[in-house]
N, C-alpha and C positions, 0 to 999 in steps of 0.2 A: 631250819626245820620247824614246822609248826607242832603244837602239841598233838594234834590229830595225826600228822605223819609219824611222830614218835610212837603213838599207839600202834600203828600199822607196822613200823619197823619192829616193835617188840613182838607181835604175833608172828611176823615173818621169821624172826629170830627163833621163836618158839618151834615154828615148823622145821627149820633146819636142825635144831637140837633134836626133835623127835626122829627125824630122818638119820641123823648120825648115830643116835642111840638105838635105831631099829624098834621103836617104841610105839606099838600100834595103838595103845591106850591113849597116847598123847595125841596121835592123829585123829582119834575119835573126837577129842576136844577141840581140835583146830578146824576140822572140816565141818561144813554145813551138811546135814544128813538129809539131802533132797535127791530125787531121781534124775535131776538134770545137771548135777556137777559133773565137771570133766577133768580127766587127768591124761596127759600124753607123756609117756616115758620115752626116753631116747630110742629111736628105731622102732617104735610100737604104734599100732593104731590106737585112736582114741579109746579111753575107757569112760563109759558114761553111767552115771548113777552111783550114789553113795556106796551101795553094797559091793558093786563091782570094783569101784575105786578102793574101797578098803581091802577087798580080797586081793587086789593087785599089790598093794603095800605089804599085806601079810605074806604073800608068795616071795616078794623081794626080800623081805627081812628074814624068812625062813632059810633063804639060800645064801645069805650073807653073814660072815663071821663078825665083821665090824666095818664101820665107815669112818673116815675122816673127811671133813670138808670145811671149807671157808668161802665167803661170799665177798665180792667186790664189786665196784661200778654200780653201787646201789641207786636206783631211780624210783621215786614214789611220787604218784599223782593221784589225787582224791578229787572225785567229782560227785557230789552228793553222798549217797551211801555206798558208793563203789571205789575201791581203791585198786590201783594198778602198781605192781611192784615188778621191777626188772632188774636182774643182777647176773653177774658172771659167777659160776660154781666152779671152785677147784675141788675135785673129788678123788679120793683113793678109796676103792672098795676091796675089802679082803674076804677071800673065800677060803675054804679048806685047802684048795688046790692052787692057790696063788692069789694074785690081786690084779686089778686094772686101775688106771688113773688117767685123768684127763681134765679138760675144761668143757663147760657146757653154759650155754645162755638159757636162763630161766625167765619166765613170765608167770607170775602169780597174781590171781584176782581174788579179792576179799570183798564180802558184802557185809555191811553192818546191820545186824539183826538184833534187836532188843538191847542196844547199846554195846554189843560185842562184835568184833570183826571175826568173820568166819571165811575160810578158804572155800571158794567155789570152782577155781580153775588152777591147774598147775601144768605148764607145758615147758619141757626141757629139749633143747636141740644141741647136739654136740658141736663143739667149736673145731675147726680144722687145726690139725697140728702143722706148726711151721716145718717146712722141709728146708735143709740147708742149701744154699745156691749151688754148691757143687754136687748135688745129688745126682746119681746116675741110675737109670733103670737097668743098667747092664749088670747082671749078678757077678760077673768076673772082673769087674772094674774095681 
């Protein structure tokens, strides 16, 4: 890993720590505040513009008691001032009325502005759950 990839890995880790902590102020520091940044949450339409992206995180955080997550299969590619990070997220989200868990594939894009990497795009898609070979659609089986 190059020194520049290590910088990108560090900001990507900060993003996931902010997500896990439901910390909107940390998100403020990670994201670029422009009207063209984008975020695509699982099962949702694209959210465009920093204010709307921030509001989407604030809403998620307000409905979440806590999160636990880890990332794996990390891939980092840097071309010029743009960094592309891909990873698998293992997520458990806890609410007042229960929890959900699963895996998702994430793509994060960062732009280097004034020597600092800022997130400009976050896209998450849920990964399919493995179904046992002996699975049956028959409810009585």
